[in-house]
N, CA, C and O atoms as a DFTB+ gen file, in Angstrom:
220 C
 N C O
     1  1       0.755      -1.551      -0.051
     2  2      -0.305       0.049       0.037
     3  2       1.105       1.078      -0.278
     4  3       2.292       0.797      -0.450
     5  1       0.501       2.127      -0.264
     6  2       0.670       3.142      -0.852
     7  2       0.347       4.443      -0.045
     8  3      -0.876       4.581      -0.065
     9  1       1.100       5.713       0.837
    10  2       1.370       6.744       1.267
    11  2       0.312       8.137       0.749
    12  3       1.061       8.812       0.044
    13  1      -0.170       8.380       0.766
    14  2      -0.302       9.903      -1.059
    15  2       0.793      10.883       0.572
    16  3       1.200      10.919       1.733
    17  1       0.632      11.565      -1.054
    18  2       2.945      12.468      -0.938
    19  2       2.564      12.848       0.940
    20  3       1.607      12.372       1.551
    21  1       3.359      13.573       1.382
    22  2       3.589      13.207       2.576
    23  2       3.646      12.018       3.765
    24  3       3.954      12.185       4.945
    25  1       3.293      10.885       3.159
    26  2       3.363       9.469       3.597
    27  2       2.469       9.644       4.990
    28  3       2.544       8.975       6.021
    29  1       1.801      10.504       4.749
    30  2       0.351      10.395       5.520
    31  2       0.751      10.784       6.753
    32  3       0.204       9.962       7.489
    33  1       1.407      11.578       7.475
    34  2       2.030      12.735       8.206
    35  2       1.001      13.738       8.549
    36  3       0.203      14.000       7.650
    37  1       0.885      14.269       9.529
    38  2      -0.092      15.554       9.822
    39  2       1.408      16.712       9.374
    40  3       2.636      16.744       9.451
    41  1       0.118      17.608       8.843
    42  2       1.819      18.780       8.657
    43  2       2.642      19.750       9.859
    44  3       3.438      20.681       9.747
    45  1       2.233      19.277      10.669
    46  2       2.766      19.322      12.123
    47  2       3.983      18.511      12.029
    48  3       5.014      19.035      12.451
    49  1       4.048      17.245      11.517
    50  2       5.223      16.127      11.877
    51  2       6.114      16.791      10.251
    52  3       7.314      17.056      10.190
    53  1       5.202      16.911       9.208
    54  2       6.465      17.169       8.013
    55  2       7.178      17.830       8.698
    56  3       8.408      17.782       8.680
    57  1       6.261      18.778       9.633
    58  2       7.686      20.243       9.595
    59  2       8.277      20.106      10.284
    60  3       9.365      20.670      10.168
    61  1       8.027      19.238      11.560
    62  2       9.334      17.989      12.207
    63  2       9.903      18.119      11.608
    64  3      10.821      18.927      11.748
    65  1       9.715      17.365      10.491
    66  2      11.452      16.352      10.191
    67  2      11.743      17.063       8.662
    68  3      12.671      16.538       8.047
    69  1      10.944      18.375       7.878
    70  2      11.857      19.556       7.398
    71  2      12.669      20.316       8.518
    72  3      13.661      21.025       8.348
    73  1      12.056      20.024       9.645
    74  2      13.692      21.309       9.892
    75  2      14.982      19.827      11.104
    76  3      15.990      20.043      11.776
    77  1      14.428      18.877      10.901
    78  2      15.284      17.899      11.274
    79  2      16.469      17.804      10.388
    80  3      17.652      17.853      10.728
    81  1      15.916      17.645       9.065
    82  2      16.756      17.426       7.875
    83  2      17.218      18.345       7.728
    84  3      18.292      17.990       8.215
    85  1      17.502      20.003       7.275
    86  2      17.366      21.199       7.324
    87  2      19.288      21.474       8.449
    88  3      20.360      22.047       8.250
    89  1      18.446      20.364       9.900
    90  2      19.367      20.261      10.411
    91  2      20.556      19.441      10.381
    92  3      21.493      19.747      11.119
    93  1      20.608      18.770       9.872
    94  2      21.435      17.540       9.516
    95  2      22.789      18.568       8.049
    96  3      23.996      18.812       8.029
    97  1      21.440      18.871       6.971
    98  2      22.790      20.257       5.902
    99  2      23.366      20.694       6.690
   100  3      24.572      20.555       6.486
   101  1      22.819      21.866       8.733
   102  2      23.781      21.958       8.461
   103  2      25.278      21.643       8.943
   104  3      26.370      22.211       8.971
   105  1      24.612      20.201       9.370
   106  2      25.678      19.367      10.477
   107  2      26.927      18.676       9.133
   108  3      27.997      18.119       9.384
   109  1      26.349      18.946       7.778
   110  2      27.570      18.097       6.882
   111  2      27.816      19.427       6.405
   112  3      28.621      19.461       5.474
   113  1      27.212      20.867       6.887
   114  2      28.775      22.154       6.236
   115  2      30.078      21.607       6.853
   116  3      30.914      21.007       6.177
   117  1      30.223      21.881       8.362
   118  2      30.416      21.584       9.264
   119  2      31.518      20.812       9.840
   120  3      32.259      20.795      10.822
   121  1      31.096      19.751       8.015
   122  2      31.752      18.430       8.321
   123  2      31.638      17.117       9.611
   124  3      32.503      16.529      10.260
   125  1      31.089      17.087       9.599
   126  2      30.016      16.229      11.388
   127  2      29.955      14.510      10.139
   128  3      29.436      14.411       9.027
   129  1      30.579      13.629      10.820
   130  2      30.286      12.244       9.862
   131  2      28.726      11.734      10.034
   132  3      28.020      12.449      10.744
   133  1      28.382      11.063       9.698
   134  2      27.251      10.616       9.465
   135  2      26.627       9.992      10.790
   136  3      25.452      10.006      11.155
   137  1      27.872       9.380      11.473
   138  2      27.202       8.880      12.862
   139  2      27.110       9.722      13.948
   140  3      26.510       9.586      15.014
   141  1      28.013      10.900      13.376
   142  2      27.766      11.328      14.243
   143  2      26.741      12.457      14.248
   144  3      26.480      12.954      15.344
   145  1      25.991      13.028      12.919
   146  2      24.459      13.678      12.484
   147  2      23.835      12.607      13.363
   148  3      23.531      13.052      14.469
   149  1      23.516      11.122      13.156
   150  2      22.698      10.493      13.362
   151  2      22.406      10.495      15.105
   152  3      21.381      10.379      15.776
   153  1      23.938      10.700      15.459
   154  2      23.343      10.638      17.308
   155  2      23.026      11.891      17.310
   156  3      21.877      11.879      17.751
   157  1      23.303      12.942      17.105
   158  2      22.465      14.198      16.844
   159  2      21.271      14.890      17.046
   160  3      21.000      15.889      17.711
   161  1      20.521      14.045      16.232
   162  2      19.716      13.980      15.596
   163  2      18.695      12.980      16.141
   164  3      17.474      12.916      16.002
   165  1      19.697      12.110      16.898
   166  2      18.179      10.913      16.720
   167  2      17.168       9.975      16.387
   168  3      16.243       9.463      17.016
   169  1      17.712       9.867      14.910
   170  2      17.450       9.282      13.451
   171  2      18.367       7.788      13.316
   172  3      19.091       7.465      14.257
   173  1      18.294       7.111      12.354
   174  2      18.994       6.073      11.684
   175  2      20.146       7.046      10.946
   176  3      20.137       8.256      10.721
   177  1      21.510       5.625      10.560
   178  2      22.571       6.509       9.941
   179  2      22.335       6.328       8.438
   180  3      22.940       6.811       7.481
   181  1      21.101       5.351       8.507
   182  2      20.724       5.375       6.324
   183  2      19.820       6.490       6.478
   184  3      19.483       7.025       5.421
   185  1      19.290       7.026       7.683
   186  2      18.320       8.130       7.114
   187  2      19.294       9.340       6.385
   188  3      19.111       9.761       5.243
   189  1      20.379       9.801       7.324
   190  2      21.493      10.543       7.491
   191  2      22.315      10.336       5.778
   192  3      22.568      11.186       4.924
   193  1      22.548       8.870       5.797
   194  2      23.259       8.497       4.159
   195  2      22.414       9.511       3.321
   196  3      22.896      10.486       2.744
   197  1      20.842       9.090       3.326
   198  2      20.238       9.732       2.254
   199  2      20.560      10.913       2.192
   200  3      20.955      11.519       1.196
   201  1      20.345      11.473       3.705
   202  2      20.190      13.142       3.780
   203  2      21.266      13.414       2.576
   204  3      20.996      13.953       1.502
   205  1      22.395      12.981       2.944
   206  2      23.265      13.576       2.979
   207  2      24.143      13.064       1.091
   208  3      25.285      13.303       0.697
   209  1      23.157      12.441       0.484
   210  2      22.992      12.005      -1.083
   211  2      22.531      13.855      -1.439
   212  3      22.946      14.877      -1.984
   213  1      21.311      13.248      -0.608
   214  2      20.574      14.349      -1.661
   215  2      20.982      16.441      -1.535
   216  3      20.416      17.356      -2.132
   217  1      22.173      16.500      -0.497
   218  2      22.284      17.301       0.200
   219  2      23.380      17.491      -1.352
   220  3      24.119      18.468      -1.470
C-alpha cells in the first residue's frame, strides 16, 4: 500500500521532519560524519546517508 504525498503525516509532523533535515544539512556543512549527525539528531544512520546524498 502506498501512502499519499507526505507519507500520511500531519502538516506539523512534516514540518518537524523538515527542520531535522535542515539541521542535518548544517551539520554536513561543518564536516560532521553520518554517525555524528545520526546521534545528534536521534535518527538512523541510513536516513542520514540518504539526506547527505540529496544534499
